[in-house]
C-alpha positions as CSV (number, residue, x, y, z in Angstrom):
1,M,142.0,-168.8,-49.8
2,N,139.3,-171.0,-48.4
3,R,139.8,-173.6,-45.7
4,T,139.7,-176.5,-48.1
5,L,142.4,-175.1,-50.3
6,R,144.5,-174.3,-47.3
7,L,144.3,-177.9,-46.2
8,I,145.1,-179.0,-49.7
9,C,148.2,-176.8,-49.9
10,L,149.3,-178.0,-46.4
11,G,148.9,-181.6,-47.5
12,L,150.9,-181.2,-50.6
13,L,153.6,-179.1,-49.0
14,L,153.9,-181.9,-46.3
15,T,154.3,-184.3,-49.1
16,I,157.2,-182.4,-50.5
17,V,158.9,-182.0,-47.1
18,G,158.2,-185.5,-45.9
19,L,158.8,-187.5,-49.1
20,Q,161.1,-185.6,-51.3
21,A,163.3,-184.3,-48.6
22,A,163.2,-187.7,-46.9
23,C,162.6,-186.4,-43.4
24,D,164.0,-188.8,-40.9
25,D,161.2,-188.0,-38.4
26,W,158.5,-189.4,-40.7
27,T,157.5,-193.0,-40.5
28,P,156.5,-195.0,-43.6
29,D,152.8,-194.8,-42.4
30,D,153.2,-191.0,-42.2
31,R,154.5,-190.8,-45.8
32,A,151.8,-193.2,-47.1
33,L,149.0,-191.2,-45.5
34,V,150.2,-187.9,-46.9
35,R,150.9,-189.5,-50.3
36,S,147.4,-190.9,-50.3
37,F,145.9,-187.5,-49.4
38,A,147.8,-185.8,-52.3
39,E,146.9,-188.5,-54.8
40,D,143.2,-188.3,-53.9
41,W,143.2,-184.5,-54.4
42,L,145.0,-184.8,-57.7
43,R,142.5,-187.3,-58.9
44,S,139.7,-185.1,-57.9
45,K,141.2,-182.4,-60.1
46,N,141.9,-184.8,-63.0
47,M,145.7,-184.3,-62.5
48,H,146.6,-187.9,-61.9
49,P,147.5,-190.4,-64.7
50,T,145.4,-193.2,-63.2
51,H,142.1,-193.9,-61.5
52,E,141.9,-195.5,-58.1
53,D,141.4,-198.9,-59.8
54,G,144.7,-198.5,-61.7
55,S,143.1,-197.8,-65.1
56,I,144.5,-195.0,-67.2
57,N,142.9,-191.6,-66.6
58,W,143.2,-190.1,-70.1
59,L,141.9,-186.7,-69.1
60,G,144.3,-186.6,-66.2
61,T,147.2,-187.6,-68.5
62,A,146.2,-184.8,-71.0
63,N,146.0,-182.2,-68.2
64,I,149.5,-183.3,-66.9
65,A,150.9,-183.0,-70.4
66,R,149.3,-179.6,-70.9
67,R,150.9,-178.3,-67.7
68,A,154.2,-179.7,-68.7
69,V,154.1,-178.0,-72.1
70,T,152.4,-174.7,-71.1
71,G,153.1,-174.4,-67.4
72,R,149.3,-174.2,-66.8
73,S,146.7,-176.9,-66.1
74,G,143.6,-174.9,-66.7
75,D,142.7,-175.0,-63.0
76,S,143.9,-172.0,-60.9
77,E,143.8,-173.9,-57.6
78,V,145.9,-176.8,-59.1
79,D,148.4,-174.3,-60.6
80,A,148.8,-172.4,-57.3
81,V,149.6,-175.6,-55.4
82,L,151.8,-177.1,-58.1
83,D,153.6,-173.8,-58.6
84,A,154.4,-173.9,-54.9
85,Y,155.6,-177.5,-55.3
86,D,157.9,-176.5,-58.1
87,V,159.4,-173.7,-56.1
88,L,160.1,-175.9,-53.1
89,S,161.3,-178.8,-55.2
90,N,163.8,-176.4,-56.9
91,I,165.0,-175.1,-53.5
92,H,165.4,-178.7,-52.2
93,E,167.5,-179.8,-55.2
94,A,169.6,-176.6,-55.1
95,D,170.3,-177.2,-51.4
96,R,171.2,-180.8,-52.1
97,L,173.7,-179.7,-54.8
98,M,175.2,-177.1,-52.5
99,A,175.6,-179.5,-49.6
100,Q,177.3,-182.0,-52.0
101,G,179.6,-179.3,-53.3
102,M,180.7,-178.2,-49.9
103,A,181.2,-181.7,-48.6
104,Q,183.3,-182.8,-51.7
105,G,184.8,-179.5,-52.7
106,D,182.8,-179.9,-55.9
107,A,182.6,-176.5,-57.6
108,D,180.4,-177.8,-60.5
109,A,177.7,-179.0,-58.0
110,I,177.6,-175.5,-56.4
111,D,177.5,-173.9,-59.8
112,Q,174.4,-176.0,-60.6
113,A,172.9,-174.8,-57.3
114,I,173.6,-171.2,-58.2
115,A,172.0,-171.7,-61.6
116,R,168.8,-172.8,-59.9
117,R,168.8,-170.0,-57.4
118,P,171.1,-167.2,-58.6
119,G,169.7,-164.8,-56.0
120,D,170.8,-166.9,-52.9
121,W,173.8,-165.1,-51.6
122,T,174.7,-168.1,-49.2
123,Y,175.4,-170.2,-52.3
124,R,177.8,-167.5,-53.4
125,T,179.7,-167.6,-50.2
126,A,180.0,-171.4,-50.4
127,R,181.2,-171.2,-54.0
128,A,183.8,-168.6,-53.0
129,A,185.1,-170.8,-50.3
130,V,185.5,-173.8,-52.6
131,A,187.2,-171.6,-55.2
132,L,189.7,-170.5,-52.5
133,I,190.8,-174.0,-51.6
134,N,191.1,-174.8,-55.3
135,G,193.5,-171.9,-55.8
136,D,191.0,-170.0,-58.0
137,A,191.4,-166.5,-56.6
138,E,189.5,-164.9,-59.6
139,T,186.4,-166.9,-59.0
140,Y,186.6,-166.3,-55.2
141,E,186.6,-162.5,-55.8
142,E,183.8,-162.8,-58.4
143,Q,181.5,-164.8,-56.1
144,R,182.4,-162.7,-53.0
145,S,181.5,-159.6,-54.9
146,E,178.2,-161.1,-56.2
147,A,177.3,-162.2,-52.6
148,E,178.0,-158.7,-51.2
149,Q,176.0,-157.1,-54.0
150,I,173.0,-159.3,-53.3
151,V,173.3,-158.6,-49.5
152,F,173.4,-154.9,-50.1
153,T,170.5,-154.9,-52.7
154,Q,168.3,-157.0,-50.4
155,G,169.1,-155.0,-47.3
156,I,170.5,-158.1,-45.5
157,D,172.4,-157.6,-42.2
158,P,176.1,-157.5,-43.2
159,V,176.9,-159.2,-39.9
160,W,175.0,-162.2,-41.0
161,Y,176.9,-162.1,-44.3
162,H,180.4,-162.1,-42.7
163,Q,179.4,-164.8,-40.2
164,Q,178.1,-167.0,-43.0
165,S,181.3,-166.4,-45.0
166,I,183.4,-167.5,-42.1
167,Q,181.3,-170.6,-41.6
168,A,181.7,-171.5,-45.3
169,L,185.5,-171.1,-45.1
170,G,185.5,-173.2,-42.0
171,E,183.5,-176.0,-43.7
172,V,186.1,-176.4,-46.4
173,A,189.1,-175.9,-44.2
174,G,189.3,-179.7,-43.7
175,Q,189.9,-180.2,-47.4
176,V,193.1,-178.0,-47.4
177,E,196.2,-179.9,-48.5
178,T,198.8,-177.2,-48.8
179,A,200.2,-174.3,-46.8
180,P,199.1,-171.7,-49.4
181,Q,195.5,-173.0,-49.3
182,C,195.6,-172.9,-45.5
183,Q,197.0,-169.3,-45.5
184,A,194.5,-168.1,-48.0
185,I,191.6,-169.3,-45.8
186,L,193.1,-167.8,-42.7
187,N,193.7,-164.5,-44.4
188,Q,190.1,-164.3,-45.6
189,M,188.7,-165.3,-42.2
190,A,190.8,-162.5,-40.6
191,L,189.3,-160.0,-43.0
192,H,185.8,-161.1,-42.2
193,Y,186.5,-161.0,-38.5
194,A,187.9,-157.5,-38.9
195,E,184.8,-156.4,-40.7
196,L,182.6,-157.9,-37.9
197,F,184.6,-155.9,-35.4
198,D,184.1,-152.7,-37.3
199,L,180.4,-153.4,-37.6
200,T,179.8,-154.5,-34.0
201,G,182.7,-153.2,-31.9
202,Q,182.9,-156.6,-30.1
203,P,186.6,-157.1,-29.0
204,S,186.2,-160.9,-29.5
205,Y,186.1,-160.3,-33.3
206,A,189.3,-158.3,-33.3
207,E,191.0,-161.0,-31.2
208,R,189.9,-163.7,-33.7
209,A,191.1,-161.6,-36.6
210,N,194.6,-161.3,-34.9
211,N,194.6,-165.0,-34.1
212,A,193.9,-166.0,-37.7
213,L,196.7,-163.7,-38.9
214,D,199.1,-165.1,-36.3
215,T,198.4,-168.7,-37.0
216,T,201.2,-170.6,-38.8
217,C,200.1,-173.1,-41.4
218,P,201.9,-176.5,-41.4
């Protein structure tokens, strides 16, 4: 990849991060500058619907339509950059749905996130936690099993998996309304802590497992 294309990719990726993700650290001038950079490049590639004077760019409109229909624009550099945009855009939207689901106990939102990124095991641990507080033991086991399978297949550190599972359970604990919900979360936390003790030998994990089992739900 030549220097010009690297700068182009960087500029468009910054556009995605700064504009679509609404980064708080970016000023309006920062966003305007990067947007202008991206639009200038798209116009140079006939991938923008208007010219600088605001008139319709018919060739640009046709190229945009072709990419929308076929997934290709006819320009390999454009496709490489826009493919990266599509990937990051999908990740951003999936993360937004997952965060919404965890904050609101919204299983449907997390299901949408999983549909966008079925191979992300962290979404599965989040979905399992929400299922648990909703009294859906079957879905909890399904999602837990899926997460563990992905972790095993991808060679991910199981310590990270159990820590993430505990974090997900902790995030939804504030939504618990009944003693059975509370007890279910504590029981699963205890199991994950016990697994962490087996994996690491750290006494603190065994202590936390015992504390979770000894805790009485209101």
